[in-house]
N, C-alpha and C positions, 0 to 999 in steps of 0.2 A: 776403659779407654786408656791408651798410652799417654803419658805426660811428655811434653817436649819442653826443654829448657830454652828460654829466650835470652839472648845475650847480645849486647852491642857495645862497641867502643865509644859510641856517641853519648853514652851515659856513664856515670861513675861505676867502676867495678864494685861488686859486693864487698862490704867491709866485715864480713862474717860468713858463717856457713849457711848461705842461702843463695838463691838465684835472683837475677833481676826480675824475672817473671817466669811463670809456668803456664803453658798453653795446654788445655785439655778440652777436646771436642771443639765447640765454638766459643769457649770461655777462656779468657786470659786473666790471670791473677798477677797484678804488678806489685812488687815489693815497695815499701816506702822509699821515697826519694827525698833527700835533703839537698841543700845547696852546695853540693860538692862539684868542683870543676872536673869534668870528665878527663881532661888531660893530666892534671896534677894530682887529683884525688884529694885536694885540700878544700876546706870550707872557703867560699868566696868572701871577699870584703864587700862593703857597701850597705850594710844594715838590713833591716827586716824586709823592706820591699824588694831589694835585690835578691834576697834569699828566696822569697816566694816565687819570683820570676824564674830563677835558676832551677828550683825544684820542679816547677811545672814544665820547664824546657827538658829537664832530665826525664820526667814522666812521659812527655811526648816522644822522646827518642826511643824509649823502651816500647811504647805502644806501636810506633812505626816499625820497629824491629820485629814485632809480632805479626806484622801484616795489617795493622789497623791504624787508627788515629784516635785523638782525644774525643772525636765525635762518637766513637763507639763505646764510650764510658757509660756504664749504667750505675756505678756506685763509687763514690769517693769517700775516703776518711781523711780528715785534716787534723793535724796535731799542732797546737800552738803552745808556746811556753807562756804566753800572755794574751788572754782573751780580749784585752782592750784593742788588739790589732784586728779583731774580727771584721769591722767595716772595711778596712784596707784589703783584707783577703777577698772579700766579696767583690770589691772593685777590680782587683787584679784578675780574679777568676773569670770575669766576663771577657777578658782579652783572649782567653784560651778555650772557652766553652760558649756555645750558643744555646738558646732555648730550643727545644725543651732541655733543661739542665738535668744532669744525672742526680740521682738521690745522693744524699750526703749526710755525714755525721761530722761534727766538729768537737774536739776534745781538748781541754787545757791539761797540759802535762807538766810535771816538775822539771823535766829535763829531756833532752834529745841527744843522740850521738853527736860527737865532735863539737858540742856546744851550739848546735843549730837552734834556731828559734822557730822553725817551721818544718813540717814533714807532711807528705801526701802519699797515699796509696790508692790504688784503683782496681776495679774489676771491669773488664771489657767483654762485650759480646761481638763476635765476628760473624758475618754472613757466610 
């Protein structure tokens, strides 16, 4: 199956040698999104909660550029630099996803690009 690159100016440009997403068949693999402002490419201000919202907004923009939505998400991977924020992520996630929720893994990491505190990646299936 041919791979199609998904790209949108409504989400931050890749900050390395990767694509925002790759579409293969009915699957879309979205690269990790951190809280970069799509226009400036800079990490947003406002603390952890603001970073989570911006990362999910960036993920949504890439999903829409692929012809889908966050409702098409079957798998999420969340990366946090501090797992004590886990309850807040759960609360915020419910503003972007509805039941039945996608499967999910959550990992605490020592660091993320640009000093971000949160990153999210996803896999979508499209009809």
